[in-house]
N, C-alpha and C positions, 0 to 999 in steps of 0.2 A: 799595210800597217797603219792603224788610225792614231790620230793624235790624242793624248790624254785631255779630258775636259779641263778647262781653265777654272781654277778656284774663284768663287764669288768674292767680290770685294766687300768690305764692311758696309759701304753705302748701298750696294745692291741688296745685301741681306736686310738691312734696315728698311729698305723700300718694300721688300716682300712682307716683312712682319707687319708693316703698317697696313698693307692691303688686306692681309688676313684679319687684322684687328678691326678694320673698317667693316669687312664682310660679317664677321662675328657680331659686331656691334649692331649692324643693321638687322641681322637675323634676330638677335636678342630683343631689339626694340620692337620688331614685328611680332614676335611671340608675346611680348609684354602687352603690346597694343591689342593683339587678338584676345589675350586673357582679360585685359581690362574691359574690352568690348563685351566679351561674353559675361563678365561679372556685372558690368554697369548697364548693359543693354536692357532696354525695357521690352521684354518678350511679348508684352501685350500688343505690340505693333503687328505681330504675326497672327493674332487671333482671327482677323478677317480673312487673310489668304488661306490659313489652315481650314477654316470653316467652309470657305467656298470650294476648296479642293475636295474636302470630305463630302460635301453636298453633291458635287458633280459625280463622284465615284459611286455613291450609294443611291442616287436618284431621289433624295429626300432632303429636307432642310436639316443641317447640322450647325449648331451655334455654340460658341463659348462666351457666356455672359459674365463670367468672373475673371479673376486674375490668372495669368499664365506665367508660371515660374519654372525656370529650367536651370539645372546645375550640370554642366558638362565636364568641367575640369576636375575629374575624379575617376578613380578606377571603379567607382560605384555611382555613375551618373543617375540623376533623377529628374522627374518633372512633376509638377503639381498643377492641376487644372481645376478651376472653380466654376461651378454652375454650368454644367454641360447639358445641352438639350438636343435630342435626336427626334425629329418629327416622324409622323406616320407617312407611309407611301401614299400616293395620290388616291389609290383605290380604296384606302381605309378611311378617307375623310380627314377632317381636321383633328388635331390632337397630337400628343407626344408618345412615342414608343418608349423612350427612356429619358429620365432626368436624374442627374447625379449632383449633389451639393458640392462634393469635393472628391477628386480622384488623384491619388498619389501613387506614382510608379517609380521603382528603383531597380536598375538592372546591374548584373555583374559583367563588367567589361571584358575580363579575361576570356570567358568561354566564347565570346564573340569571335575571337581569333580562330576558333575551331568550328565556326559556323553554327554555334548552339546558343540559344537564348535562354537565360535563366533569370527569372524575376526574383530579386531579393525581397521586394515588398510590393504588395498590391493592396491598397487601402481605399475603400469606397465608403463615403459618408452619405447616408440617407439616399441610397439609390432607389428610384421608383420606376418599376418596369410595368408597362401595360402591353401585353402580348395578345394578338388576335389571329385566329385562323377563320377564314370565311367559308361559305358553302362550296366555293370552287377549289378550296384547298390552298389558297394563297395565305402567306404568313407575313406578319409585320417584322419578324426577326430575320428575314432573309435580306441580307445586305449586299447580295451579289448583283443587284440591279438586273435580274433576269439571266445572269450568265451561268449560274449553277443551281442545283436542286437539292435542298435538304441535306447539305453537308454537315457531318457531326462537328460539334464545337471542339476545337483543338487548342487548348490553352497551353502555354509553355510551363515548365516547372516553376512553382512559386514557393519560396522558402517561408515567407510570412504573409498570410492572407487574412485581411480584416474586412468584414462587412458590418457596418454600424447602422442599425435601424433601417434595414432594407424592406421594401414592399414589392410584392408581385401580384398583379392581377392578370389572370389568364382566361380567355374566352375562346371556345372552339364551337363555332356555329354548326359545323358538320357533325360533330359527335355530341353536341349539346352538353358541353362542359363549361362550368363557371367556377373559378377558383380564386380565392383571396388569401394570400399567404404572406408570412413575415420571413425575412432572411437575415440571419446574423451569423457572423464568424468571429469568435473571440479568440485572441491569442494571449490574453493576460494569464500569467502563471497563477494557478489556484482559483481562477474565476469560475463561477457557477456556469453550467452549460458550455464549458470550454470546448472549442471546436466548431465545426460548421453545423448549422441547424436551419432547416426549412420546415415550417409548420403552417398548415393552411386548412381551410374548409370551404365548402361550396356545394355545388350540385352537379350531378352527372345524369343526364336523361331523366331529370326530375327526382332523382334519388339522392340522399345525402352523400357527400363526398368529403373524405378526410385524408390528409396527406401529412406524413411526418418522415423527414429524412435527416439523419444524424451522421456527421462525418467525424473522423479522428481529429486530434489536436492539430492546429495550424501554425504552431511555433516550431521553427527549424525543420520544416518538411524536407525530407531527403528525396531529391528527384530520382534517385535510383532504387527507391523502395516503394512498394505498393501503398496507396492511401486507402484505408478501410472506411466503409460506410455501411449503415443499416437503413432500410426503408420499410415503412408500413403504410399501405394504401388500402382504404376502405371505400367502396362504392356501392351503396345500398347494402345488400347481403353478401357482396363479393369482397374478399379480402386477399391481398397479395403481400407477402412478407419476403424481404430479401436481405441477405448478408453477403457483402462482397468487397471488392477492392479494385482500384484503378492502378494498373501496373506502372504507368508513367504519369504521375500527377502533373497537370490535370488535363490529360488528353482523353476527352470523353468519347473518342472514336474507338477506344479499346478498353474494355473492362469485363469482369466476370463476377458472378454471384450465385449463391445457392438460393433457390426460390421455392416458396410454398404458396400455392394458390388454392382457394376453396370458394365455393359459392353454389347457388341453386341452379345455374345454367351456364354452360361454357359460352353460349352465344353472347352473354352479357359482357364478356371480355372485349368485344369489338369496340365498345365505347372507350376503353382504356388503351387498347393496342392498335386499333385500326385494322386488325386481322379478322376476317369473317370466319368464325368457327360455327359448327352445327349446333342446334339445340341439343340439350342433354339433361339427364336427371342431375341432382346434386352431386358434386364432385369434390375431391381433395387430391391434388397432384403435387409432386415435388420434382425438381430437376436442377440441372446445372446450366444456367443461362450465361451466355457470353456475347459480346459484340466485337466484331472486327470490321471496322469501317461501316459499310452499308449492310452487312449481313449479321443477323441475329440467329443464334443457335441455342437450342435447348437439348442437352444430352442427358442420358440416364433418367429419362422420365419414368416415374413410378407412382402408383396410387390407384384410386378407384373412381370410376364414373358410374354413378348409380350402384348397382350390384355387380358391375363388371370390372375386373382388374385391367389396368392399362400400363404398357411399357413401350419404350422405343426412343426415337430421337426425331427432331424436326429442325428446320431452318427457315428463315424468312429473309429474302433478299429485297431490301427496300430501295435499291438503286435503279430499278426498272420503271417503266411507265406505270405499271401496276405492281404492287408487292407480289412476290412469288413465294408460295409456301411449298416446301418439299418435306415429306414425312414418311417414315417407315414405322408403323405402329403394330402392336400385337397384344393379344390377350390369351391367358391360359384358359379362362372360362368366360364366355359371353353369355350374359343374361339377356335373352332375346327380347324381353319386355322393355329393356332400356332403349332399343332401337325405335320404339314408337315415338319418342320425343324428337328424333331427327326429322320426322315428317309432320310435326305439329301436334302429335297425340300425347299420350301419357301412359306410364306403367299402370297395369290393372290395380284397382283399389281392393283392399280387403285381403291381399295375399302377402302382406309384409314387404311389399316392394318399396324401394327408396324413391321418394318423389318430393318435390317442393310443394308447399301449400297450394300454389297456383296450378301445378300439374295435377295434384289430387282433385282439385275442383273440376278441371277439364275432364278427368277420367270419370268422375261421378256424373257430370252432365251428359257425356257420351253414353254412359251406361243407362241413364234414365231415358234417353232418347232412342235407345236401341240402335246406336250407330257404331260402325266399325271404322269409317274413313274420316280422319281428322280434317278440320276446315280452317286451320290456322293459315294466315296469308303469308306467302313467301316474300321476303324482303329482297326484291330483285336488284336493288341498288348495291347491296352487299355482295351479291353474286358477281356483279359486273366490276366490283372495286378491286378484285385481286385475281391472280392465277394460281394454280396449284397442281401438284402431282403427289398423290397420297396412296400408299399401299397399306392395307390392313389385313391381318390374319388372326383368326381365333382357332385355337387348338381344339376346343370343345364348346358345345352350346347347350343351354338348358332353358326350360320354360317356353319352348316354341310349340306352335300348334302341330307341327310335324316333328318326327323324331330326328332332328338334325344332329349330325355328329361334329361338323366343323364348318367354318365359313371363311371366305376371303373375297376381297374386292380391290380393284385398282381404279382410283378416281382421278380424273384429269379435269381441270378447269382452265379454259382459255378464252379470254375475251367474251365472257358471259355465257359460254356453252360448257355445260358440265356433262361428262360422260363417265359412266361406271362400266368398264369393260376390261377384263371379264368380271362378272358376278358369279360366285360359285358357292353352293351349299351342298355338302356331302351328306347322304343318307346312309343308313345301315347297308342298304343295297341301292345303288343308283345315285343320281345327283340332280340338282336343279342348277342350271347354268344359263348364261346369256348376257344381255347388256341392257343398260338404261341410258337415256339421254334427256337432259333438261336444257332447252334453249331459252335463255332469259334475256336475249338481246332486245326483244320487244316488250311493250308494256304488259302484255299478257303472255306469260311463259308457256311453252309447249313441251309436254313430257311424252316420251316414247319408251315403251317397254317391250322387250322380246326375250322371253324366258322359255326354256324347254325342260321338261321332266323326262329323264331317260333311265331305263333299266331299273325302275322302282318296283316294289312289291306291295300289293294291296294289304296283305296281312300285317305289314309293318306300319302302313299309313293309317289303318283303322284299328286302333288298339282295343281289344276286348279283354276285360279283366276276368270274366268267368265264362264257362260253357264252351271253351275251345275257340277255334277260328272258323266262322261260318263262310268266309269268302276269301279265296286265295287266287293269286295270279299276278302276272306282270302288269305294269301300269306305266303309260307314257302320256305326255301331254305337251301343249304349247299355248302360251299367251302372247299375243302380238297386238298391242294397243297404242294408239296415239290420241292425246287429248290436250286441249288448251284450257288453262285455268291456273290461278295463283295459289291454289291449295290442292291437296290430294283429292279431296271430295269434289271440287269444281272441275279438276282435270278428268276425273272418272265420269262425272256427269255429262261431259262433252266428248267422251271417248268414242273412237271408231276403230274397228279392227276385227279380230277373230280369236276365238278360244276353242280349243279342242282337247278332249280327254278320251283316251282309248285304253281298253283292257283287251289285248290281243288274244288272251286265252287264260283259263283258270278253272277253278271249281267252286261250286256253291252248294249248300245243303238243299235238298229237295223241298224242305219245309219252308224255304224262304218266302214263297208266295203268301203263306199265312202270316208272315211277319209284316207285310206291307201296310196293314191297316193300323198299326200301333207305333208307339215311339221306337225309332230305329235303334238307338243306343241301348235302351233297356231290353228291347226285343232280341237283339243279337246276343246279349249276354244271358238271357233267361229262357225265352220261348223256344229257341232253337237247340237248347242244350239236350233235350230229350231225343231228338231225331237227328242223328249224325250221318245219315246216308247222304251221299253227294252226287251231283250231276255236273257234267262239264259246262263251263262257260265258253262258248265258241268265240264270241266277240261282243264287246260292249263299247258303244261310242256315244259321246255327247258333244255335239257341234253347235257353237254359238256364233252368229253373226252379230257384231256390235255396231250400232249406229246411234249417234247422239246420246250415248250413255245408257242405252237399253240393249241388253244381251238377249237375243231371241234365238231359241233353240227349236228348230223345226225338225231336227234329226237326232232323236235320242233313241238308241237301239240297245237292247239287252237280250242277246240270243243265247239261250241254254238248250240243253238236249230236248226237253219236252215243250218248252214255252218260248215264244218270241215276244219280248216286251218292247213296246214303242211308246214314245211320248213326245210332248212339246211343252213349251213354256217360255218364261222370260224372267230376267233379273233386271230391275230398274236401279242403276247405280246412283241416281239422284235421290230417290226415296229409300234406297237400300232395302228393298223388299223383293220377294220372289213369288212366282205363281207357276206351278207345274202340274201337269196331268199325265199320268202314265197308265197304259192299258196292257193287259196280258192277252196273248193270242196262242191258245194250244195248237200244237202242230198236228195233232190227231183228233178226230171228232170224239167227244165224250157225251154220254147220254144225259148226264145230270148237271154237270158243272157248267156254270156261267161265270165269267170274270168281270168283276166290278172295277171301274177306274179308280186309281189311287191319286190323291191330290197332295201337293206339298206347297203350303202357302205361309206367308208371314214375313217378318223381318229377318235379315240375314243372321242376326245374332241368336234367333230362336224360332225357326220355322216350325209349323205344325203339320203333322202327317195324318191324313184321314182317308176315308173311303167315300167316294161320291155316291150318295144315297139315291136310290130309285133308278140307277142306271146299270145296264148290263150289256156286254158286248156279245153279239151273236157269233157263233162259230161258223167257220167256212171262209172261202175266199182267200186261203193262205197264199196261194201262188201269186195272186194279184198284190197282196200285201208285201210279199217278199220282193216283188219287182220294184215297188215304190221305195223300199228300204235300201236294197243293195246298190242300185244305180248311183244314188248320191254318195254312198260310202266310197265308191271308187274314186270320187272326186276329192273328198275331204281328207282321206287318210294320208295321202302323201304330204299334207301340210305339216304333219308332225314327224313322219318317217316314210321315206319313199318305199321301204320294203314291206310296210304293213298291208297294203292291198294284196300282196302275194303271200302273206303269212298263212301258215297252215290253218289258223283259226279264223281270222277275219277273211282270209282268202276263200275259206270254205263257204262262208255266207254268200260271197259274190259268185262262187262257182255254182251254188244251189240255184241262184237266180238264173244263171246261164242254162242250167238243165231244165229250168221251167220255161225256157224260150225267151228270156229277157237278155238282150245284148248289153254288156257292161264294158266300158272302156276306162282303163286306169289313166288318169291325167297326172303328169309330173308338175310339181309346184315348187 
C-alpha cells in the first residue's frame, strides 16, 4: 500500500507559478523579438546570398538589383522583388534571358499544410523575356543546368494573375522563327481586353508570322476549374486555330483543345511543331488535341488533304531522344494524284485537282518538259529528326494509272531509316505488293524498291473503250531497284537492279500484227474491231537489267500461235526516254509476207510507235531463234515466280526449244 502524495505548500505552489511565468515570458519575448526582427529586418541583406544560390543552381548569372521586401507574419505571406535580372547561359553569349521591373508574389498558407501551393497573387511589372533556341536545339529557358530536357512549365494555381507591359522576343535558329510579342494580363473589373493576351508578329522561314492567344478572366481564378483560352496562329498561308482549356490552372503540362489547321502543304507545319510531315496538296483538318506531360495526342482527326478525305488519330512523344510519331490513319476515297506531292511532284493540272499555286507551277513545268519523275530535294535533316510508326488504309482509290481498288501501307522511321513494309494495292484481280526503304543516314539518301505484281489480268490493266478486248491473259511482274539520290529523279537516274514483266498465257486477235505500225491506244479501239478472231498467247516476257539508271532489255519475247515476236531496247531514267525495236518471226514459211521491224521511241509521257522503213526480216532459221530466246527465259522467269518456267504456256516455249535440241536449265532465284 502506497502513501498518499503530500499536498504542496503555498510556497511551493508560488515557486512553480513563478517558473511558468518566467518560461512564458521568455517565450513571449522570443516571439516578439522574432516578430520585430522579421518586421524590422532589412531583407535587402539577403539579395546577395539569394542571387549567388540561384546562379549556382541555374548555371547563369541571377541578380536582384532592386528592393527585396518580405511579409511572413500572415496567413497570406508575400514577397516583392525589384529589378530581377536573369542572364543568358554561357553558350548563348552576353545578354539577359529575363528582366522584370517588379515581381510580387502572395501565397495562401493554409493549403501548405496539405502540401499544396496556391498563389493568391502573381504580379509582374514590365517583364522582358528574350528566348533563344540555337541550331543544336539548346534553349535559354532551360534552367535545369543540364539535368532535365524540355520539361513542360508547371505553375501552381494562381487566383489573381497580372502582367503589365510584358514583352517577349523569341528566336529559333533551327526552325527559322523570329517573334516579337506583347504580354498583358489584366484583372481590373470592366477593363478592356480583360484576361490574358499575347499578341505578336514576326517571320517563320521567311514567311509572315502572326500569333494571338487570349485567355479568360484572371480575377478570382478557381484552381479546381479549367481555365479557357483561344489561339490563332498564322505562318504564311498556314493557319492554326484552337479553342481549349487548362484543367488545372496553370499547369501547362496538361491541357486540351479543339484544333483546326489549314494550309497549302502539311510539310510547312514542321516550322511550327518540329514534327516532320510529308508534303501534301492543300489541306483542312480538324481534331481534338491534348497534352499529357511529354505526349501530344490528336484524336478524332477529320477533313481533307487535297481531294482525299482523312480520318484517324495520332500521338507524338517528345520525351525521347527524337520525337516519336505514332498514327493510324484512313481514307474512304484516296485520290491517287494527291500522292504525287509526297514525292515532290504535284497533282496533274487541267483536271480540276486541288493544288497550291506552287504545286500547279511544278506540274506545268514537268508537263512542259515531258517528265514523270519529280526532282524536289528530300530534306534529310527532317527525316533524321524524328521516329515514326504510321499505318494508313484507303478503302477505295480513284484517278490512278491502273484500276486500283484499295491501298494500305505501314511506314516505320527509325534513326534516319524509313521502311514501308508492307505496301499493298489491290486490283480488280490481283495485287501489287512489296516494300520500300529509304536510308537517309548519309548525306545522299539511298532508296530501295521491291514490288511484285501477282494474279493480274491484262484486259483490266489495258482499258479499251470500244471494239472489245483485243488482248487477254494473266499478268505478273516484279521491280527490284536500288538507287542513290536526294530526289525521286536522281535516285532513278542512279538505279541498279532488275525489272521483269510476264504474260504466262492468254489470247490476242490475229489482226494484232497489222496494229503495230499505228498508235496503240487508238488502234486497239478501232482497227481491231472488225476482225475478232483470236490466237493464243503462249508466253510474253520483257526483262530489263538496270545499271546506272538505264533499263536495258535484251530479252523481249511475245510468242503467239503463228508468230514469235522478239525485241530489245532501253529506257533511260535520267532523260526519261525510251527506244525499242520489235521484230516478228513467222513460225511457218510464207511465200509473200515479210515482217518489218516496229519501233517505239520518245519520252515516257508520250512515245511514238512506227515501222522501221526499208527493213524486212528474212524468214527461216526459226529453230536457231527459238534457242536464243528460250534459254534465257529459263533463267529470268523464276525472278518473278518460281513456277513460271514450268507453266503450261511459258513452259511450252522452253519445251519447244528442248525439242529443237536446245538444252534449257531452270535456275532458282
